[in-house]
C-alpha positions as CSV (number, residue, x, y, z in Angstrom):
1,X,132.4,-29.2,144.9
2,X,129.1,-30.5,144.4
3,X,127.0,-31.1,147.5
4,X,125.7,-34.7,147.9
5,X,122.0,-33.7,148.1
6,X,120.5,-31.3,145.5
7,X,117.5,-29.9,146.4
8,X,114.4,-28.6,144.7
9,X,112.2,-26.8,147.3
10,X,108.5,-26.8,146.4
11,X,106.1,-24.5,148.0
12,X,107.4,-21.1,149.0
13,X,104.9,-20.1,151.8
14,X,105.7,-19.5,155.4
15,X,106.4,-23.1,156.5
16,X,109.4,-23.3,153.9
17,X,111.4,-20.9,156.2
18,X,111.6,-23.7,158.8
19,X,112.8,-26.4,156.2
20,X,115.4,-24.0,154.9
21,X,116.4,-22.9,158.1
22,X,117.8,-26.5,158.7
23,X,119.1,-27.2,155.6
24,X,121.0,-24.4,155.1
25,X,123.1,-25.5,158.2
26,X,124.1,-28.5,156.5
27,X,127.1,-28.6,154.5
28,X,126.3,-31.6,152.4
29,X,123.3,-29.9,151.0
30,X,122.2,-27.2,148.5
31,X,119.3,-25.7,147.4
32,X,119.3,-25.8,143.7
33,X,115.8,-24.5,142.7
34,X,112.8,-23.0,144.4
35,X,109.4,-24.0,143.0
36,X,105.9,-22.1,143.6
37,X,103.0,-21.6,141.2
38,X,103.5,-17.9,142.2
39,X,106.7,-16.8,140.9
40,X,107.1,-13.8,143.1
41,X,106.6,-16.2,146.1
42,X,109.8,-18.0,145.0
43,X,111.8,-14.8,144.4
44,X,111.1,-13.3,147.6
45,X,112.2,-16.7,149.2
46,X,115.3,-16.4,147.4
47,X,116.0,-12.9,148.4
48,X,115.1,-13.4,152.2
49,X,117.6,-16.4,152.4
50,X,120.3,-15.0,150.4
51,X,120.0,-17.7,147.6
52,X,120.9,-17.0,144.0
53,X,118.9,-20.1,142.4
54,X,116.5,-20.1,139.5
55,X,112.8,-20.0,140.4
56,X,110.3,-22.4,138.7
57,X,106.4,-22.8,138.6
58,X,106.9,-26.8,137.6
59,X,108.6,-29.1,139.7
60,X,109.2,-31.6,136.4
61,X,111.1,-28.6,134.9
62,X,113.0,-27.5,138.2
63,X,114.4,-31.0,138.3
64,X,115.2,-31.7,134.9
65,X,117.1,-28.3,134.6
66,X,118.8,-28.4,137.8
67,X,119.7,-32.0,138.4
68,X,117.8,-32.0,141.8
69,X,118.0,-35.4,143.7
70,X,116.0,-34.6,146.4
71,X,112.5,-32.5,146.7
72,X,111.2,-30.8,149.7
73,X,107.2,-30.7,149.4
74,X,106.1,-27.9,151.4
75,X,103.1,-27.4,149.2
76,X,99.4,-27.6,150.1
77,X,97.9,-31.1,150.6
78,X,96.2,-30.9,147.2
79,X,99.6,-30.8,145.5
80,X,101.3,-33.6,147.4
81,X,100.4,-36.5,145.2
82,X,101.5,-35.2,141.8
83,X,104.5,-33.7,143.6
84,X,105.5,-37.1,144.8
85,X,104.8,-38.8,142.0
86,X,106.4,-36.4,139.9
87,X,109.5,-36.6,141.7
88,X,109.9,-40.0,142.4
89,X,109.6,-40.7,138.7
90,X,112.3,-38.5,137.9
91,X,114.7,-40.2,140.4
92,X,114.3,-38.0,143.2
93,X,113.9,-38.7,147.0
94,X,110.9,-36.7,148.7
95,X,110.8,-35.1,152.1
96,X,107.2,-33.7,152.5
97,X,105.0,-32.1,154.8
98,X,102.1,-33.5,156.1
99,X,99.7,-34.9,154.9
100,X,101.3,-37.8,152.8
101,X,98.1,-37.1,150.3
102,X,94.6,-36.1,150.2
103,X,93.0,-39.8,149.6
104,X,94.0,-43.0,150.7
105,X,94.4,-44.1,147.1
106,X,96.5,-41.4,146.6
107,X,98.5,-42.4,149.6
108,X,98.6,-46.1,148.5
109,X,99.9,-45.0,145.1
110,X,102.8,-43.0,146.6
111,X,104.0,-46.1,148.3
112,X,103.6,-48.1,145.4
113,X,105.7,-45.8,143.2
114,X,108.3,-45.5,145.9
115,X,108.5,-49.2,145.7
116,X,108.9,-49.4,142.2
117,X,111.4,-46.7,141.8
118,X,113.5,-47.4,144.7
119,X,113.5,-43.8,146.2
120,X,112.5,-42.7,149.6
121,X,109.4,-41.0,150.5
122,X,109.2,-39.6,154.0
123,X,106.6,-37.5,155.9
124,X,107.2,-34.6,158.5
125,X,105.9,-36.0,161.5
126,X,107.4,-33.4,163.8
127,X,105.7,-34.1,167.2
128,X,107.4,-37.5,167.1
129,X,110.8,-35.2,167.8
130,X,109.6,-34.0,171.3
131,X,111.9,-35.0,174.0
132,X,109.0,-35.4,176.4
133,X,106.7,-37.9,174.3
134,X,110.1,-40.0,173.8
135,X,110.4,-40.0,177.4
136,X,106.7,-41.4,177.5
137,X,107.4,-43.7,174.9
138,X,110.6,-45.0,176.9
139,X,108.4,-45.5,180.0
140,X,105.9,-47.8,178.3
141,X,109.0,-49.7,176.3
142,X,110.7,-50.3,179.6
143,X,107.5,-51.8,180.9
144,X,107.3,-49.1,183.8
145,X,103.5,-49.7,183.8
146,X,103.2,-53.2,182.2
147,X,101.4,-54.2,179.4
148,X,99.2,-51.4,177.9
149,X,95.4,-51.7,177.6
150,X,94.4,-48.2,176.9
151,X,95.8,-45.3,175.7
152,X,93.5,-42.1,175.9
153,X,94.4,-38.5,174.3
154,X,92.0,-35.3,174.6
155,X,92.5,-32.4,172.5
156,X,90.7,-29.2,173.2
157,X,91.5,-25.7,171.5
158,X,89.7,-23.0,169.9
159,X,92.0,-21.5,167.3
160,X,90.2,-18.8,165.2
161,X,92.4,-19.3,161.9
162,X,90.0,-18.1,159.5
163,X,90.6,-19.2,155.9
164,X,90.1,-22.8,154.4
165,X,89.7,-24.6,157.8
166,X,86.6,-22.5,158.3
167,X,84.8,-24.1,155.6
168,X,86.2,-27.7,155.4
169,X,83.8,-30.3,156.0
170,X,85.8,-32.1,158.7
171,X,88.4,-29.7,159.9
172,X,89.7,-31.5,163.1
173,X,90.2,-35.0,161.5
174,X,91.6,-33.7,157.9
175,X,93.7,-31.2,159.3
176,X,94.8,-32.0,162.6
177,X,93.8,-35.3,164.1
178,X,96.9,-37.0,162.0
179,X,99.4,-35.6,164.5
180,X,97.8,-37.1,167.6
181,X,96.8,-40.4,165.7
182,X,100.8,-40.8,164.8
183,X,101.6,-40.0,168.3
184,X,99.7,-42.8,169.4
185,X,101.1,-45.2,167.1
186,X,104.3,-43.9,168.1
187,X,104.3,-44.3,171.6
188,X,102.5,-47.5,171.5
189,X,104.3,-49.2,168.8
190,X,101.0,-50.7,167.5
191,X,98.9,-50.3,164.2
192,X,95.1,-49.7,163.8
193,X,92.9,-52.4,163.4
194,X,89.3,-51.3,163.9
195,X,87.7,-47.8,164.1
196,X,84.6,-46.5,165.4
197,X,84.1,-42.4,165.0
198,X,81.0,-40.2,165.5
199,X,82.1,-36.5,164.5
200,X,80.1,-33.3,165.1
201,X,79.6,-29.5,165.3
202,X,79.2,-28.3,168.7
203,X,77.3,-25.2,169.9
204,X,79.1,-22.1,169.3
205,X,81.2,-23.6,166.5
206,X,82.1,-21.1,164.0
207,X,83.3,-23.9,161.3
208,X,81.1,-24.8,158.5
209,X,81.9,-28.5,159.1
210,X,82.5,-30.7,161.9
211,X,84.8,-29.4,164.3
212,X,84.8,-32.3,167.0
213,X,85.0,-35.8,166.9
214,X,85.4,-39.1,169.5
215,X,87.0,-41.8,168.3
216,X,87.9,-45.6,169.2
217,X,90.7,-47.5,167.4
218,X,91.3,-51.1,168.5
219,X,94.9,-51.5,168.1
220,X,97.3,-54.5,166.8
221,X,98.8,-55.4,170.3
222,X,95.4,-55.5,171.6
223,X,94.9,-52.2,173.3
224,X,92.4,-49.3,172.7
225,X,93.2,-45.9,171.7
226,X,90.5,-43.4,172.6
227,X,90.7,-39.7,171.0
228,X,88.5,-37.0,172.0
229,X,88.8,-33.7,170.3
230,X,87.2,-30.4,169.4
231,X,88.7,-27.5,167.7
232,X,86.0,-25.1,168.9
233,X,86.3,-25.6,172.4
234,X,86.6,-22.3,174.5
235,X,88.0,-22.4,177.9
236,X,90.2,-25.0,179.8
237,X,92.3,-25.7,176.8
238,X,94.5,-28.6,176.4
239,X,98.1,-28.1,174.7
240,X,98.8,-28.8,171.4
241,X,100.4,-32.0,172.1
242,X,96.8,-33.3,173.6
243,X,96.6,-34.5,177.1
244,X,97.4,-38.4,177.6
245,X,96.5,-41.3,179.9
246,X,98.2,-44.6,179.2
247,X,96.9,-47.5,181.4
248,X,98.6,-50.3,182.0
249,X,98.6,-53.4,184.2
250,X,101.1,-52.1,186.8
251,X,99.7,-48.6,186.6
252,X,99.2,-45.2,184.6
253,X,101.4,-42.8,182.6
254,X,100.0,-39.0,182.8
255,X,101.3,-36.6,180.2
256,X,99.4,-33.2,180.0
257,X,101.4,-32.2,176.9
258,X,103.0,-29.2,178.8
259,X,105.5,-30.7,181.3
260,X,107.2,-33.9,181.5
261,X,105.4,-37.3,181.6
262,X,105.3,-39.3,185.0
263,X,104.1,-42.6,185.9
264,X,102.2,-43.9,189.1
265,X,102.6,-47.7,189.4
266,X,101.9,-50.2,192.5
267,X,103.9,-49.8,195.4
268,X,105.4,-53.3,195.5
269,X,106.4,-52.8,199.0
270,X,102.5,-52.8,200.2
271,X,100.9,-56.0,201.2
272,X,98.3,-57.5,199.0
273,X,94.7,-57.2,199.7
274,X,94.0,-53.4,200.3
275,X,90.7,-52.0,199.2
276,X,92.8,-49.3,197.5
277,X,96.4,-50.0,196.5
278,X,99.2,-47.1,197.2
279,X,101.7,-46.0,194.0
280,X,104.9,-44.7,193.6
281,X,105.6,-41.9,191.1
282,X,108.1,-42.6,188.5
283,X,109.2,-39.5,186.7
284,X,110.0,-39.6,183.0
285,X,113.4,-38.7,181.6
286,X,113.7,-36.2,178.7
287,X,115.5,-37.8,175.7
288,X,118.9,-36.6,174.8
289,X,118.1,-35.1,171.2
290,X,120.6,-33.3,168.9
291,X,117.4,-31.7,167.1
292,X,113.8,-31.4,168.1
293,X,110.2,-31.1,166.4
294,X,110.9,-30.0,162.6
295,X,114.6,-30.1,162.6
296,X,114.7,-33.3,164.4
297,X,112.7,-35.1,162.0
298,X,114.6,-33.3,159.2
299,X,117.9,-34.9,160.8
300,X,116.3,-38.4,160.6
301,X,115.1,-37.8,157.2
302,X,118.6,-37.3,156.0
303,X,120.0,-39.7,158.2
304,X,117.9,-42.7,156.7
305,X,119.1,-41.4,153.3
306,X,123.1,-41.7,154.3
307,X,122.4,-45.0,156.3
308,X,120.4,-46.4,153.1
309,X,117.3,-47.4,155.4
310,X,113.7,-46.5,155.5
311,X,113.2,-43.1,157.7
312,X,111.0,-43.3,161.1
313,X,108.3,-41.6,159.4
314,X,109.0,-43.3,155.8
315,X,105.3,-43.3,153.7
316,X,105.2,-47.1,154.2
317,X,104.9,-46.2,157.8
318,X,102.9,-43.1,157.9
319,X,100.1,-44.7,155.5
320,X,99.0,-46.4,159.0
321,X,98.7,-43.0,160.5
322,X,96.8,-41.8,157.5
323,X,94.2,-44.8,157.4
324,X,93.5,-44.0,160.9
325,X,92.2,-40.3,159.5
326,X,90.5,-41.8,156.4
327,X,88.8,-44.7,158.3
328,X,87.5,-42.2,161.1
329,X,86.0,-40.3,158.4
330,X,84.4,-43.5,156.7
331,X,83.2,-44.6,160.3
332,X,81.6,-41.1,160.9
333,X,80.2,-41.0,157.5
334,X,78.4,-44.5,157.4
335,X,77.7,-44.7,161.3
336,X,79.5,-48.3,161.7
337,X,82.6,-49.6,163.1
338,X,85.2,-50.1,160.3
339,X,87.8,-52.7,159.7
340,X,91.3,-50.5,158.8
341,X,92.5,-53.5,156.5
342,X,89.5,-54.0,154.7
343,X,89.6,-50.1,153.6
344,X,93.3,-50.3,152.8
345,X,92.7,-53.3,150.7
346,X,90.0,-51.4,148.5
347,X,92.4,-48.3,148.2
348,X,94.9,-50.6,146.1
349,X,94.1,-49.2,142.6
350,X,96.5,-47.4,140.2
351,X,95.4,-43.9,139.7
352,X,95.2,-42.4,136.2
353,X,97.8,-40.3,135.1
354,X,96.8,-36.5,134.6
355,X,96.9,-35.0,131.1
């Protein structure tokens, strides 16, 4: 019997194992093609996972010859736009690793093609599928701290990757900040309105480009989101999920990115008029999730197809997280506060087909 989802996996590097590990558990899906610019990478992936499928170096050929109706894009960011465009135009839905694309113009064009073809394009934002951040969001949604006025995230780590990140112009903003920016949108339910950013390369940095940044976003709910981060911060590291403070009118929520979030709220039993109020601690409750992180996001992607609705990380939503990245970069370059909507409007221009 033919599976409902016939998948061509593009990109057979290390991350593809995570995607395959999930899909091989599903009874309604099968891998019908492996695609990589290096044939040996695709062949090795087939052997590793016991797959008897054809291998290709071209996604168009793979789709046409196998009848694939879903593409997993686990390629490098510079390939995302062409993989998405080709796959959507050939009638496939697309599940893609982050980022949506390398430029805001490309992101906008992917959204337009998805709209025109009626196909789904969804982006892997695995940090949304963490029971702890779901607990944080639930405390905000249920009004534990009242109306939110401030969201702050600190990200300070010193990973010595080597390779392409060491020579990027903006390694922190381009390669990592998308996770924290998307987390901020997820927990607040708000979208960016303006951004001011200063990026810099601190003393001791081994990166060629700017490895640190401070960003201030005005959000659509009237709150302010503040991001401070460094990828060359030796000592006292934060978690990879960042360290968070969400300030509301009745209290604050704290999450160190490691344990569970908790709130401290005004003690309503205390009398008014005190110089410093007393507070009551409210523990966050971990969300009950069947799958988490990568597998949780993939589960939601498949569920959105079966329920014929946009996924939580559909390209039409994810473009606002990408706009935070590109907005921060432009603000840092120009040295001015940037209007996100104006920047996004400028990006609406069809891209030329490559020959």
